[in-house]
C-alpha positions in Angstrom: 9.2 10.2 10.7 7.9 7.1 8.8 9.4 6.6 5.3 6.8 6.8 2.5 6.7 3.7 0.3 8.3 4.4 -3.1 5.8 2.4 -5.2 2.9 3.9 -7.0 0.1 2.6 -9.1 -0.9 -1.0 -9.6 1.4 -3.9 -9.0 0.6 -7.3 -10.5 2.0 -10.1 -8.4 2.1 -13.7 -9.8 2.3 -16.3 -7.1 3.6 -19.6 -8.6 2.0 -22.9 -7.9 5.4 -24.1 -6.6 5.5 -21.4 -3.9 1.9 -21.7 -2.7 3.2 -23.7 0.3 5.6 -20.9 1.1 3.3 -18.0 0.7 2.6 -16.8 4.3 5.2 -13.9 4.2 3.9 -13.0 0.8 0.4 -12.7 2.0 1.6 -10.5 4.9 3.4 -8.3 2.4 0.2 -8.0 0.3 -1.8 -7.0 3.3 0.8 -4.4 4.3 0.8 -3.0 0.7 -2.9 -2.6 0.7 -2.9 -0.8 4.0 -0.2 1.5 2.7 -2.4 2.5 -0.2 -0.9 0.4 -3.0 -3.1 -1.6 -5.4 -1.8 -5.1 -5.6 -3.4 -7.5 -8.0 -2.7 -11.2 -7.5 -2.6 -13.9 -10.2 -2.0 -17.4 -9.0 -0.9 -20.7 -10.5 -1.4 -24.1 -9.0 0.4 -26.7 -11.2 1.6 -29.0 -8.4 -1.8 -29.0 -6.6 -3.6 -29.7 -9.9 -1.2 -32.6 -10.6 -1.8 -34.0 -7.1 -5.6 -33.9 -7.6 -5.3 -35.5 -11.1 -3.3 -38.3 -9.5 -6.1 -38.8 -6.9 -8.6 -39.1 -9.7 -6.4 -41.6 -11.6 -5.5 -39.2 -14.4 -2.0 -39.0 -15.6 -0.6 -35.5 -16.0 0.9 -35.0 -19.5 2.9 -31.9 -20.7 3.9 -30.6 -24.1 6.5 -27.8 -24.3 6.0 -27.1 -20.6 2.2 -26.8 -21.0 -0.3 -29.1 -19.4 -2.3 -31.2 -21.9 -5.9 -30.6 -20.8 -8.6 -32.9 -22.0 -12.2 -32.6 -20.7 -11.6 -34.7 -17.6 -8.4 -32.7 -16.8 -10.2 -29.4 -17.4 -12.8 -30.1 -14.7 -10.0 -30.6 -12.2 -8.1 -27.5 -13.4 -11.1 -25.3 -13.1 -12.1 -26.8 -9.7 -8.6 -26.5 -8.2 -7.7 -23.1 -9.7 -11.1 -21.3 -9.5 -12.2 -23.0 -6.3 -9.7 -24.6 -3.9 -6.6 -22.5 -4.4 -8.4 -19.2 -5.2 -10.7 -19.3 -2.2 -8.0 -20.5 0.2 -5.8 -17.5 -0.8 -8.7 -15.1 -0.4 -9.5 -16.7 3.0 -5.9 -16.4 4.2 -5.6 -12.8 3.0 -8.8 -11.8 4.8 -7.8 -13.6 8.0 -4.6 -11.4 8.0 -6.7 -8.2 7.8 -6.9 -7.5 4.0 -10.0 -7.2 1.9 -9.6 -9.7 -0.9 -12.0 -10.9 -3.6 -11.5 -14.0 -5.7 -12.3 -14.0 -9.4 -11.3 -16.0 -12.5 -10.6 -15.0 -16.0 -14.0 -16.3 -17.0 -15.8 -13.7 -14.8 -17.3 -10.7 -16.7 -15.3 -11.5 -19.8 -12.0 -10.8 -18.1 -10.0 -13.2 -20.2 -11.0 -14.4 -23.7 -8.9 -16.9 -25.5 -8.6 -19.2 -28.5 -7.4 -22.8 -28.6 -3.6 -22.6 -28.5 -2.8 -26.0 -30.0 -5.3 -28.8 -30.7 -2.8 -31.3 -29.3 -2.9 -29.4 -25.9 -6.7 -29.7 -25.7 -8.5 -27.1 -23.7 -5.5 -24.8 -23.3 -5.9 -21.2 -24.4 -3.9 -18.4 -25.9 -5.3 -15.0 -24.7 -6.9 -12.8 -27.4 -8.5 -10.2 -25.3 -8.4 -8.8 -21.7 -11.3 -6.7 -20.3 -9.9 -5.3 -17.0 -13.2 -3.7 -15.9 -14.0 -6.3 -13.2 -10.4 -5.9 -11.8 -10.8 -2.2 -11.7 -14.2 -2.6 -10.0 -12.8 -4.9 -7.3 -9.9 -2.4 -6.7 -12.3 0.5 -6.5 -14.3 -1.4 -3.9 -11.1 -1.5 -1.7 -10.3 -5.2 -2.3 -7.3 -7.1 -3.6 -8.3 -9.0 -6.7 -7.1 -12.6 -6.6 -7.3 -14.1 -10.1 -7.5 -17.7 -11.2 -6.1 -18.1 -14.8 -9.1 -19.6 -16.5 -10.5 -18.0 -19.7 -13.6 -18.2 -21.9 -13.1 -19.6 -25.4 -13.9 -17.6 -28.5 -14.1 -19.8 -31.5 -16.0 -20.3 -34.8 -16.9 -23.8 -33.6 -20.0 -23.6 -31.5 -18.9 -26.7 -29.6 -15.8 -24.9 -28.4 -17.0 -21.2 -28.2 -17.9 -20.4 -24.6 -16.0 -23.3 -23.1 -13.6 -22.7 -20.3 -9.9 -22.9 -21.1 -6.8 -23.5 -19.0 -4.4 -20.5 -19.3 -0.7 -20.4 -18.4 -0.7 -18.2 -15.2 2.6 -16.4 -16.1 1.1 -15.4 -19.5 -2.1 -14.3 -17.8 -0.2 -12.2 -15.3 1.6 -10.4 -18.2 -1.5 -9.8 -20.2 -3.4 -8.5 -17.2 -0.5 -6.2 -16.3 -0.5 -4.8 -19.8 -4.3 -4.3 -19.8 -4.1 -2.4 -16.4 -1.1 -0.4 -17.4 0.5 -1.7 -14.2 3.6 0.0 -12.9 5.1 -3.3 -11.8 4.9 -7.0 -12.6 6.5 -9.3 -10.1 6.9 -13.0 -10.4 7.4 -14.9 -7.1 9.1 -18.2 -7.8 11.0 -21.0 -6.0 14.4 -20.1 -7.5 16.6 -17.0 -6.9 15.7 -15.5 -10.3 17.1 -16.1 -13.8 20.2 -18.2 -13.7 23.1 -18.3 -16.2 24.6 -21.5 -17.7 26.7 -21.9 -14.6 23.6 -21.6 -12.3 24.6 -18.1 -11.1 22.0 -15.4 -10.6 21.7 -12.8 -13.3 20.8 -9.5 -11.6 19.6 -7.7 -14.7 18.6 -8.8 -18.2 18.0 -6.7 -21.3 15.5 -7.9 -23.9 18.4 -8.8 -26.3 20.2 -10.8 -23.6 16.9 -12.6 -22.6 16.2 -13.6 -26.2 19.7 -14.9 -26.6 19.5 -17.0 -23.5 16.2 -18.4 -24.7 17.7 -19.3 -28.1 20.6 -21.0 -26.4 18.2 -22.8 -24.1 19.9 -21.4 -20.9 16.4 -20.1 -20.2 14.0 -23.0 -20.7 10.8 -24.6 -19.5 8.6 -22.7 -17.2 11.0 -19.7 -17.1 10.2 -18.8 -20.7 6.6 -17.6 -20.3 7.8 -15.5 -17.3 10.5 -13.8 -19.4 8.1 -13.3 -22.3 5.6 -11.7 -19.9 8.3 -9.5 -18.4 9.4 -8.4 -21.9 5.9 -7.5 -22.8 5.6 -5.4 -19.6 8.9 -3.7 -20.5 7.5 -2.8 -24.0 4.4 -1.3 -22.3 6.5 0.9 -20.1 6.3 -1.1 -16.8 8.9 -2.6 -14.6 9.2 -6.4 -14.1 11.2 -8.6 -11.8 11.5 -12.3 -11.0 12.3 -13.0 -7.4 12.5 -15.8 -4.9 9.1 -15.9 -3.2 10.4 -18.2 -0.5 12.4 -15.4 1.1 10.6 -13.6 4.0 9.5 -10.1 3.1 10.7 -10.5 -0.5 7.8 -8.7 -2.1 7.9 -5.6 0.0 11.7 -5.5 -0.1 11.8 -5.6 -3.9 9.1 -2.9 -4.2 11.2 -0.7 -1.8 14.2 -1.0 -4.1 16.3 -3.8 -2.4 18.4 -5.6 -5.1 17.1 -9.2 -5.4 16.2 -11.6 -8.1 16.4 -10.6 -11.8 15.3 -7.2 -13.1 14.1 -7.3 -16.7 15.0 -4.2 -18.7 
């Protein structure tokens, strides 16, 4: 007798830009999850590919506190690569494997609204509102939503209001999971999970432990927004996990209870 999968509800899966070249088994897992009746929602990054395209265009990538400084020229590349190239290639690959997937961005149907996070960062947004209707519509149509983290600006300045903004994909995944009341939020990364000061895997983190590791800078850089998103999911009653997306079958294994990566909460 076939064992029933033990996951219910909506699972938001963040595929990191650093793991996009390793995503074949992840896509197989997503297809299997959909066929088993789960409702996966994919949010993807694309940092490395964006940087490569900026280099091709002679634009130097600059970062502040781990966030990409995004001027108008950089924004055009960010939107084209995230909302176009990466998004549509993921949709194509999922559909080739037998899924039904639909690509959208946070700018579609008012999904993500944001304000300028820091003028020094340029067109980088901090999410102020999530309208999940378009995601729910895509799921109801039997498709996997594949979401590019781009938002629409809401600002008193008419020159900024309505502009597209670059959004940290980890933050977007956390906000989307909260808006959907998702049962699970899973980050697929290119590391084992959260590591301690001696580079050993931490299997489980409480909110208090996570905040202390951030204060002591053991957790730093790109791991911080992942942890913050996981903590938000925890406060909203969901489960969250950071796992190594390079491992074959990691996504399904984690959903079926296999210990791996770092569980938050």
